[in-house]
N, C-alpha and C positions, 0 to 999 in steps of 0.2 A: 684263621684270619685271612681274609682276602686282601691283597695289596693292589692298590690302584696307582698306575703310573699316569702322571699328568704333565701338561705344559701350561704355564701361566701366561696368558696374553698380557701385553704391556699395560693395558688399561687396569688390570687387577693390581699390579705393582704400584702404579701411580695413585690409584684411588686409596690404597692402603697407606701410602706415604703422605697423603693429604689429611687423613682423619683417623683417629683411634676408634671411631664409631663405624659400624657396618661390618658386613661379612668379608670384605677384602682384608681388612685389618685382622679380623678374627682368624681367617684362613692363614695369613702369614704367621700368626702366633702359633698355629697348630701344625705348621708345615713339617715339623720334626716327628710327627706321629709315625709309628712304625707301619701303618697301613697306607701311607702316602709316600710315593716316590716321585720326585720332580725331575724332569728332564730339561736340560738347557743345551744351547749350542753357542759357539762364540758370537755369531751374528746376533742372536737374540739377547745375549748379555750386553753386547755393545748397544743394542737398541734400548734396553732398560736404562742404561747409564745415560745415553744421549737424551732420551725423553725426560728422565728425572732431572737432569741438569737444566734442561730447557724450562722446566716447571719449578725450579728450585724456590722461587719466591712464594709459591703457594703450598709448599710442603711443610709439615710440622716437624720435620727432622732437619738437623744441620746437614750440610753437604758431606761432612765426614761420616756421620751416622748413616746417611742414606747409602753412601758408597760401601761402608762396612757391612750393611745389611745385604747388599747385592753380592758382596764377596762371600758372606755367610751362605747365601742361597747356592752359590757356585760350589762351596765346600761340601754341601750335603747332597748336591744334585748328581744325577747321572749325566755325564758329558757326552754328547752325541755329535758326531760329525755329520754334516749334511752336504749333499753333492749337487743340488739344483738340477736334478735330472729331468723333471717333467713339468716345469712351469711354462706358462701360467695355467692355473687350474681354478682359482677362486676369483671372484669379482675384483677384489683389491689385491694386486700383486704383492703388496707388503704383507698380506696375511699368508701368502703361499709359504713363506719361510717358516711360519709357525706350524702349518699343516705338514710340511715336509719333515720338520723335526719330529712331530708327533708320530708320523708314519715310521720314520727311521728308528725311533726309540721304542716302537711298539706300545705307544700310549693308549690308554683307555679314553681319556678325556682331554679336551682343551678347555681350560677354565677362562671364561670371558664374560663380559657384559654385552657383547655384540654377537650373539649367537647366529644371527642372520648372515654375518660376514663369513661364516664357516659352513654355509649351506653346501652340501655335497660331501662333507668330510665323513659322513656316516657310510659312504661307499667303501671307505677304507677301514670301517669298524671303529672309527673314532667319533665321539660325540661331543659337541660343543655344549657346555652347561655352565651355569652360574655358580658362584661359591655357595650360595644357599642350597642349590640342588646337590652339590657335592656333600655338604653336611647332612642332607637328608639320606643320601646313599650310605654314608659312613655310619649313620645311626640305625640302619636296618639290622634286625636281630641275626640275619644270616651272615653278617660280616664279622661276627664275634667268634 
């Protein structure tokens, strides 16, 4: 079985916390699968919390449940330090943090709905894909 190491863009977390429908929510429900390893950094987790709290009125979960889920993600994730050595690289400096985490943690994919924001990540061997694309990869027969 192949193991895929991923970083979740904040838009995936927020979309999943807004609705039980869709691939973001499905992915977060499957994040414990043995073939998926999630990588996080302190700055990324703080961003998850900040953005989720700013959108609290639109989330389907209580503040406590939302924070508990982010804590759960941290408990199962690979925690990676990042050192901000080569920024800026991407169009949006806010996305550089995610790319730098993906590089430092030797990730295969950045899971996002904004693939164009990570144009150039493939130079590091990291590909920006959607949750649906990740599910397609996980269902390939050669991954079993």
